[in-house]
N, C-alpha and C positions, 0 to 999 in steps of 0.2 A: 823528045819522048814526053806525051802525060801521062800523067799518075791517074791510074784507075781509081775511081774510088770504093771504097771495101763496102760490103753490105754491115750492117751494125747486127751483134749479136741478138740471137733470141730475147737473152734478159733484158738486153738495153730498151729492146724493143717493145718489153712486156713494161719495165719500170716507166717508159714513155709515154704507156697510154692508161697509166694513172692521172686524172685531175686531182694534182696536189693542192689547188687553191680549194675545190671542195671541199679533200678528204681535213686541210688544216681547220678548215671553216667548221664543218661537224663537228670535228674534235675538242675544239673552245666551247660550241655550247653545250657536248656532253659532259663536260668540265668544270663547267658554271654549273648547267642544271644538279650535277652530282654535290659538290658544296652548297648550293640552294637545298638540298632536299636536306644532307646532312646538318646544317644550322637551322632549319626546321624542325628534322628530329632530335637535336638536344635542347632547343624550346621547348617541345612538348616532353621530354622529359624532364626538364627543372619545372614546366608547370605541373606534369602529374606530379611529378613528386612536391613539391606544396600542398595537394589538393590528397595525396595520400596520409600526409604528416596531419594536415589540419582536421580530417574525419578520423584518424587512428586517436590526434590528442581528445577530440571530442568524446570519441569512443572510452580513452580512458578514465575520462572526468566521470562520466554515467556509473563507472564499477564503483558499488559499496565497498569489497573487499578487493584491492589490489595485487595481483601477482607481475609482480617485475619480469620473471622470463618469462611468462606464458607472454605479457605484453611487448618483448624484447621478440618472441618466436614471429605472431603475428605481424608486427611488423617488417620483420626480415623475411616471410611467406609473401607478402603484398607486394613488398618490394621487387622482389624477384621476377613476379607474374609480373608485372608490370613491365620490367626493361625487359624477358624474353618476348612478349609479344609487339614492344615498341620493335627490340632489334628485327623481329620476321619481317614486318614489313620496311623495315628501313632495306635493310638489304634485297627482298623483293620488289622495291622500287627502285634501286639500285641499278637489278638486272634489265630491267625493265627499260631505263633510260637508254641502259649502253644499247639496248637491241637485241637481248637474249631473250627470247617468248620460252619462262618459264614455264608457262600453262602447258604448250604444248609439249617442252620436252619431257616434263614431267606425264602427259600423256601417252607418248610415242614411244619413251625408250622402255625398252621391259625391263632391261635387268636396271638400271636406275630406279624403277618402280617398285622391283622388289626389294631393290637395297633398302630405299627408304621404306616400304613397309615393314622391313622387320628392324628398322631402326625405331619408325613409329611403335610398333607396338612396345621395342622396349623402352620406351618414352613414357607410353602408358601406361605400363608397369611402376616406373618410377612413381610417375603425379599420383595415381591410383595409391600406392604404398604411402608415399610421403602424406596420402589426402588422411589416412585410416592413423599416421601416425602422429596427425595431431587434430585429428579428431577423437581421437582416445586417449590424449593428453600424455604418448608416452616418452616423448623427448623435446623436452623445451631451449633457449637457448642458456646457456651456463649451467646446464645440467654435469655431474661428472659420469660419465659411463664406460661400460666395457660392451663395446660391439666384435664377439665373433676374439680376434688375435688384434683389436685397437683399443685402447685405454686412453681416455682421456676427455676432454673439455668440448660439448656440444660449442661451434662459433656462429654454424648457421646450417638453416633447413631452408633449403632451396625448391624447387620443384624438380630439378631430374636427381641431386645429391645432397647428403648432408655432410659439412666441413666440421672435421673433428681437429682440436689441438691435441697432440699427445703428450704425454707425460714426460717422452723426452724431446719437447717442445716441436716437433714434424706436425706440421698441417696432412689429412688426410680426407681426402675425397671417396665419400662413399654412394653408389649409386644407390638410389631406395629403393630398390627392387632385390637389393641383396641384404637389408638389414632383415633379420629374422629374427635372430635370439637378440634381447634388447638388456642386460643390467643394470637399471637405473638407482645411483648409489647418494643419488639426489632428489627423491621423495622429499613428501612435505613432513614425514613420520621416520626417523632412524633411531636406532642405539647406541649411544657410545658405550665401547664395550673397554672394560677397566678391568684387568690381571693382574693381580697380585701374587706374587713366588715367595713360599712360603718352607720350610723346610719339614718333613713327616713328623719329627719332634714338636711341631712351633704350637703354641696355644689361639689355637682356630678359634673358638670359641670367643677368646678375647681381640682378637684381630674384629672380628665379625661385629663384634661390640663397638668398637672403634671407628668402625667405616659407619656404622647405624649413627653413632652419636656425631660423626665430621656429616653426615648426610642432613640431622636435624638440623643442623647449623648452620648448613650454605646452601640447601636446595631450593629452598623461597626466597633468597635473597639472589639465584644465578636464572642471569637470561638466557631463554633458550628450551630452557624445561619445561617438559607438558606433562609428564607425569608421575609417579612415587618410582626412583629405583628399586630395581627388582635384584637382589641379592640371593645369587644362584647358591653361593656356598662354594664346597671345596670340590673343586675338580682335578682329574688324574691326565694329563695329555700327551702322555707315552714317558721313555726312558726316567721314569721314576722324578719327573715336574708334578710335582701337587700346586696349584693355584685356586684363589679365591675369586670366583668371577661375578662382574657383578653388569647389570645392565642398566643403562640411564635413555629414557625416552624422552627424544628430544627434538628439533626442528631440525633438519638438513643444514642448513646452513648457520648450526651452534654446536654439531658434532664434532669437532676437533679442537672445540675451546673449553667444551665442557670436558672430554674428554684429557686433556692435557691439565684442567687446573683440577681436578679430583683426584687425578694419579699424583698429584704432587702434595694434594693434601692430605689422603692416604698415607701417602708414605713417611712424609713429617710425623704425623700423628700417632703413627707406627712404630718409627726411630726413634720419637719421645717416651714413650711407653717403654723402653730399653728392649723392646724385643727385635731378636736382630732376623734380616733375610740375606735369602741367598746373593750373592753376588749377579751382577746381570750387568754386563756390556754396554745395554740398551737403555738403561736406565744410569741417572747422572748423580753419583753418591752423595749422600747429603753429609754434611758437617756441623 
């Protein structure tokens, strides 16, 4: 009895219909093209970064008054812009090599076009807002800022977002369009605020005279102070607490150094004069 051959399954017939030689041949060329394109764009990125650095260094050398924060900001935004454009063309080229008709998909897919349109609108808002932030010098890399609920140092300003290193060392990415209220604590002119706690019966005028004497001896030799100290006098800050308040105008980079130095000098001089001050857990007692 002869064995009757069985008909091959539909799936097997479908698989056998493929020309695997041609498929592997085409796949090999696609992989090679993608690899070559990627290498090409890496070379373009390297050369482009060299050009950006070259022109940026020339720009910096021509500046009479250098601003390191501003220079870092412009360098950051130039690099980010170049990288965004390069990555767009790289992705477009890869999709085209694979055989995905990017232009036809964008033109024919209504929902995709709508989604991309909304995304493009948000991207445009980010770019426009970022442009005005840079143009108006609202932020620079290295500034200590408060953006709504985020407090920290500006690490990078990009086309789409600004990176803030929080005081808890977290890295926050804030889309530029959401940056509405900016409190910049690092502008050129700041005031080092110094508060000396006193008793109601303390010799206030003597304390003020001591502070003036300290200023006369040390202001001229302290780097970063840009104007005469403003001794505001006695201030009641509530709960029966009195202070002698002073502001010292200084550069933003010198604020804390000036504040620490003069607070120590005032406390040492007041204590040396035999004047007792209230205990304060935030101030280390002077022996």
